[in-house]
C-alpha positions as CSV (number, residue, x, y, z in Angstrom):
1,M,27.8,-8.4,9.9
2,F,25.0,-9.9,9.9
3,D,25.4,-12.3,13.2
4,T,27.5,-9.1,15.1
5,F,24.3,-6.9,14.2
6,I,21.3,-9.1,14.1
7,V,21.8,-12.4,15.0
8,D,24.0,-12.1,18.3
9,P,21.7,-9.3,19.7
10,M,18.6,-11.9,19.1
11,I,20.7,-14.9,20.9
12,N,21.7,-12.4,24.4
13,A,17.6,-11.1,24.1
14,L,16.4,-14.5,24.4
15,L,18.9,-15.4,26.9
16,M,18.1,-12.7,28.9
17,F,14.2,-13.3,28.6
18,Y,14.8,-16.8,29.8
19,D,16.3,-16.2,32.5
20,L,14.1,-13.2,34.1
21,L,10.9,-15.6,32.9
22,G,12.3,-18.5,34.8
23,N,13.8,-20.7,32.2
24,N,10.5,-21.0,30.2
25,Y,11.5,-20.5,26.8
26,V,8.3,-20.2,25.5
27,L,7.6,-17.1,27.5
28,A,10.6,-15.7,26.4
29,I,9.9,-16.2,22.9
30,A,6.6,-14.5,23.6
31,V,8.2,-11.6,25.3
32,F,10.4,-11.1,22.2
33,T,8.0,-11.2,20.0
34,I,6.0,-8.1,21.7
35,V,9.2,-6.0,21.8
36,I,10.1,-6.7,17.9
37,R,5.9,-5.9,17.0
38,L,6.2,-2.7,19.5
39,I,9.6,-1.5,17.4
40,T,7.8,-2.4,14.0
41,L,4.4,-0.3,15.7
42,P,4.5,3.0,14.0
43,L,5.7,1.7,10.5
44,N,3.1,-1.0,10.6
45,L,0.0,1.5,11.3
46,R,1.1,3.8,8.5
47,Q,1.8,1.0,6.0
48,Q,-2.1,-0.1,7.0
49,K,-3.7,3.5,6.5
50,S,-2.1,3.9,3.3
51,M,-3.2,0.8,2.0
52,M,-6.6,1.8,3.2
53,Q,-6.6,5.5,2.0
54,T,-5.2,4.2,-1.5
55,Q,-7.8,1.8,-1.8
56,E,-10.5,4.4,-1.1
57,M,-9.1,6.7,-3.6
58,Q,-9.1,4.4,-6.5
59,P,-12.0,5.4,-8.6
60,Q,-10.1,8.7,-8.9
61,I,-6.7,7.4,-9.4
62,Q,-8.0,5.1,-12.2
63,A,-9.7,8.1,-13.8
64,I,-6.8,10.7,-13.7
65,Q,-4.5,7.6,-15.1
66,K,-6.6,7.1,-18.3
67,K,-7.1,11.0,-18.8
68,Y,-3.6,11.9,-18.8
69,K,-2.1,8.5,-19.6
70,D,0.3,10.4,-22.3
71,N,0.8,13.5,-20.1
72,P,2.8,12.1,-16.9
73,Q,3.7,15.2,-15.8
74,R,0.2,16.6,-15.5
75,M,-1.0,13.2,-14.0
76,Q,1.3,13.7,-10.8
77,E,0.3,17.0,-10.4
78,E,-3.4,15.6,-10.5
79,F,-2.4,13.0,-8.2
80,K,-1.0,16.1,-5.4
81,K,-4.4,17.8,-5.8
82,I,-6.1,14.6,-4.1
83,G,-3.6,14.0,-1.7
84,Y,-2.1,10.6,-3.4
85,N,1.5,9.7,-3.5
86,P,2.6,6.9,-5.7
87,T,5.6,6.1,-4.2
88,D,3.6,5.5,-1.0
89,S,2.2,2.1,-2.7
90,L,6.0,0.8,-2.1
91,M,5.5,1.2,1.7
92,G,3.4,-2.0,1.4
93,C,6.5,-4.1,0.9
94,L,8.7,-2.2,3.7
95,P,7.5,-3.8,6.3
96,L,7.6,-7.4,5.0
97,L,11.7,-6.4,4.2
98,I,12.2,-5.4,7.7
99,Q,10.4,-8.7,8.6
100,M,12.7,-10.8,6.6
101,P,16.1,-10.1,8.5
102,I,14.1,-10.7,11.8
103,L,12.8,-14.0,10.6
104,F,16.2,-15.3,9.7
105,G,18.4,-13.9,12.7
106,L,15.7,-15.4,14.8
107,Y,15.9,-19.0,12.8
108,R,19.3,-18.3,13.5
109,A,19.5,-17.8,16.9
110,I,16.7,-20.3,18.2
111,I,19.4,-22.8,16.8
112,V,22.1,-21.6,18.5
113,T,20.4,-21.0,21.9
114,L,18.6,-24.8,22.1
115,G,21.5,-26.4,20.8
116,S,22.4,-29.6,23.1
117,T,25.8,-30.5,21.3
118,P,29.4,-29.6,22.8
119,Q,30.0,-27.8,19.5
120,S,26.8,-25.9,19.6
121,L,27.1,-24.9,23.4
122,F,30.4,-23.7,22.7
123,E,29.6,-21.5,19.6
124,L,26.6,-20.2,22.1
125,S,29.4,-19.4,24.8
126,L,31.1,-17.5,22.3
127,R,27.9,-15.2,21.2
128,A,26.9,-14.6,24.6
129,Y,27.7,-10.9,25.9
130,P,30.2,-10.8,29.0
131,F,27.4,-9.7,31.6
132,I,25.3,-13.0,30.9
133,D,25.9,-16.2,33.1
134,L,25.7,-19.1,31.1
135,T,26.2,-21.6,34.0
136,P,22.7,-21.8,35.6
137,L,20.8,-21.4,31.8
138,L,22.5,-24.2,30.1
139,P,20.9,-26.6,28.6
140,V,18.3,-24.2,27.7
141,A,15.1,-26.3,28.2
142,N,13.4,-26.7,24.8
143,K,10.6,-29.0,25.9
144,F,7.2,-27.6,25.5
145,L,3.9,-29.5,25.5
146,W,4.2,-32.3,23.1
147,L,6.9,-29.7,20.9
148,N,10.7,-29.7,20.7
149,L,11.1,-26.2,20.3
150,G,14.0,-26.8,18.1
151,Q,12.7,-28.8,15.4
152,P,9.3,-28.9,13.4
153,D,6.0,-29.7,14.9
154,P,5.5,-33.3,14.4
155,Y,2.3,-33.3,14.1
156,F,1.5,-30.0,11.8
157,I,-0.5,-28.0,14.0
158,L,1.7,-24.8,13.9
159,P,2.2,-25.1,10.3
160,V,-1.9,-24.5,10.5
161,L,-1.9,-22.1,12.8
162,V,0.9,-19.9,11.5
163,F,-1.8,-20.2,8.2
164,A,-4.6,-19.6,9.6
165,T,-3.9,-16.9,11.6
166,M,-1.7,-15.0,8.7
167,W,-4.7,-15.5,6.4
168,L,-7.1,-13.5,9.3
169,Q,-4.2,-11.0,9.5
170,Q,-4.0,-10.1,6.0
171,K,-7.7,-10.2,5.4
172,L,-7.9,-7.2,8.2
173,M,-5.4,-5.5,6.5
174,T,-6.7,-5.8,3.2
175,P,-9.5,-2.9,2.6
176,A,-12.9,-3.7,1.7
177,Q,-14.1,-3.5,-1.2
178,D,-17.0,-1.7,-2.5
179,N,-20.0,-3.8,-4.6
180,K,-18.6,-1.5,-7.7
181,D,-15.4,-2.5,-7.2
182,K,-15.9,-6.3,-6.9
183,K,-18.0,-6.2,-10.2
184,K,-15.2,-4.7,-12.1
185,G,-12.4,-7.1,-13.7
186,K,-8.6,-7.6,-12.3
187,D,-7.5,-4.8,-15.5
188,D,-10.1,-2.2,-13.7
189,N,-8.4,-2.4,-10.5
190,P,-5.0,-4.3,-10.3
191,A,-4.3,-2.8,-6.5
192,A,-7.5,-4.7,-5.3
193,A,-6.4,-7.6,-7.3
194,M,-2.7,-7.9,-6.1
195,S,-4.1,-7.5,-2.5
196,K,-6.6,-10.1,-2.7
197,S,-4.2,-12.8,-4.1
198,M,-1.3,-11.5,-1.6
199,Q,-4.2,-12.3,0.9
200,T,-3.9,-16.1,0.6
201,T,-0.8,-16.5,-1.2
202,M,1.8,-15.2,1.7
203,P,-0.6,-17.4,4.4
204,L,0.1,-20.1,2.2
205,M,4.2,-19.7,1.4
206,F,4.7,-19.2,5.5
207,G,2.7,-22.0,6.3
208,F,4.6,-24.5,3.9
209,F,7.9,-22.9,5.2
210,S,6.9,-23.6,8.5
211,L,6.7,-27.6,8.1
212,S,10.6,-27.3,8.1
213,F,10.9,-24.3,10.6
214,P,12.2,-24.8,14.5
215,S,8.8,-25.1,16.5
216,G,10.1,-21.7,18.4
217,L,10.2,-20.2,15.2
218,S,6.4,-21.0,14.7
219,I,5.0,-20.1,17.7
220,Y,6.8,-16.4,17.0
221,F,5.2,-16.5,13.6
222,V,1.8,-17.0,15.5
223,L,2.4,-14.9,18.0
224,A,2.9,-12.1,15.9
225,N,0.3,-12.6,13.9
226,I,-2.9,-12.4,16.8
227,I,-0.8,-9.2,17.5
228,G,-1.2,-8.3,13.9
229,I,-5.2,-9.2,13.7
230,G,-5.7,-7.2,16.9
231,Q,-4.0,-4.6,15.1
232,G,-5.5,-4.8,11.8
233,Y,-9.1,-4.9,13.3
234,Y,-7.9,-1.4,15.5
235,T,-6.7,0.0,12.2
236,R,-9.6,-0.7,10.2
237,R,-11.9,0.7,12.9
238,V,-10.1,3.9,12.9
239,T,-10.1,4.1,9.4
240,Q,-13.6,3.5,8.8
241,Q,-14.7,6.2,11.9
242,E,-12.3,8.9,10.0
243,K,-14.1,8.2,7.1
244,E,-17.6,8.7,8.6
245,K,-16.7,12.0,10.1
246,R,-15.6,13.1,6.6
247,A,-18.9,12.2,5.0
248,A,-20.8,14.0,8.1
249,T,-18.5,17.0,8.0
250,N,-19.3,17.0,3.9
251,K,-22.6,16.7,4.4
252,S,-22.9,19.2,6.9
253,S,-20.7,22.1,4.6
254,L,-23.5,21.7,1.7
255,P,-25.4,24.6,1.4
256,P,-29.1,24.9,2.1
257,P,-31.5,25.2,-0.6
258,S,-32.7,28.6,-1.2
259,S,-36.3,30.7,-1.1
260,A,-36.0,30.5,-5.1
261,D,-35.3,26.4,-5.1
262,K,-38.2,25.9,-2.6
263,A,-40.7,27.8,-4.9
264,I,-39.4,26.5,-7.8
265,A,-40.4,22.9,-6.3
266,E,-43.8,24.2,-4.8
267,T,-44.7,25.3,-8.0
268,A,-43.8,21.7,-9.9
269,T,-45.7,20.4,-7.1
270,A,-48.9,22.1,-7.6
271,G,-48.3,22.2,-11.5
272,G,-48.2,18.4,-11.1
273,S,-51.4,18.0,-8.9
274,S,-53.5,20.4,-11.0
275,N,-52.6,18.6,-14.5
276,S,-53.6,15.5,-12.5
277,G,-57.1,16.9,-11.9
278,G,-57.7,18.6,-15.2
279,Q,-57.2,15.1,-16.5
280,K,-59.7,13.3,-13.8
281,E,-61.9,16.0,-14.9
282,K,-61.6,15.5,-18.6
283,S,-62.3,11.5,-18.3
284,S,-65.3,12.1,-15.6
285,G,-66.8,14.4,-19.0
286,S,-65.7,11.8,-21.6
287,S,-67.6,9.1,-19.8
288,K,-71.1,11.5,-19.3
289,K,-70.8,12.2,-23.1
290,S,-70.3,8.7,-23.8
291,K,-73.7,7.6,-21.7
292,S,-75.5,10.4,-22.9
293,R,-75.3,8.9,-26.8
294,R,-75.9,5.4,-25.6
295,K,-79.4,6.9,-24.1
296,R,-80.4,8.8,-27.3
297,K,-79.7,5.7,-29.8
298,S,-81.7,3.8,-27.2
299,A,-84.8,6.2,-27.3
300,R,-84.6,6.3,-31.2
301,R,-85.3,2.8,-31.3
């Protein structure tokens, strides 16, 4: 089942791109990566936007959770009022769950298409669709620069690139924290603490896996992460613009100060100035009296 619906379509897609792009396997992987990212783009954009909106609402969410911790029904009602749905937090795991069969399938597809033994070539001929002519394509060229695309990178350059690009992608996908949120502990904002932990854990994990992955799969990781970096930058910019628009709208919707409020403010200002003037007069009068007393004492002497 997995081979029929995941591995075989990937093998044939790579073969078609390889044929169309002048028997260049790296270009075939690049086009394959772009196609996969385009297919999953709506889901990824929705997930990133949901994460950033949830991060902005964290103070309200935590206040509601503390206030109605013994009343789950009322808590859900208050969540609906602020536009928060707890099930949206599960959307953050969905892109990763979708990526896992893609990664396993692509790993298997690269191993099969780049195989050079008679057994692997026979397996490839069984998996290829009838409309694909394998005669001019075999054997598939597996060399690119210093790499054998079917083997791990011997100089560990690709694993480092996988870690660096994935770390930057995770950083752009993680909502920025305010200074107030940074001062809080992990118990005050567990969602932010989890996001920060995942920002380092995921790149380390995939960078470690890349030490044993075929170089072709590591190239897929790097290219997918670069596309994700651009996508994360775009999403963060759009979210920030929407936030600024909401702030400007809320500010313009505030009612202007009434004439009574202006009169009260002017009266308070005038009263403050008159009090200060009276204090100055009192101080000058007291200084004059003290001088006259000193003169009388000197005259008596």
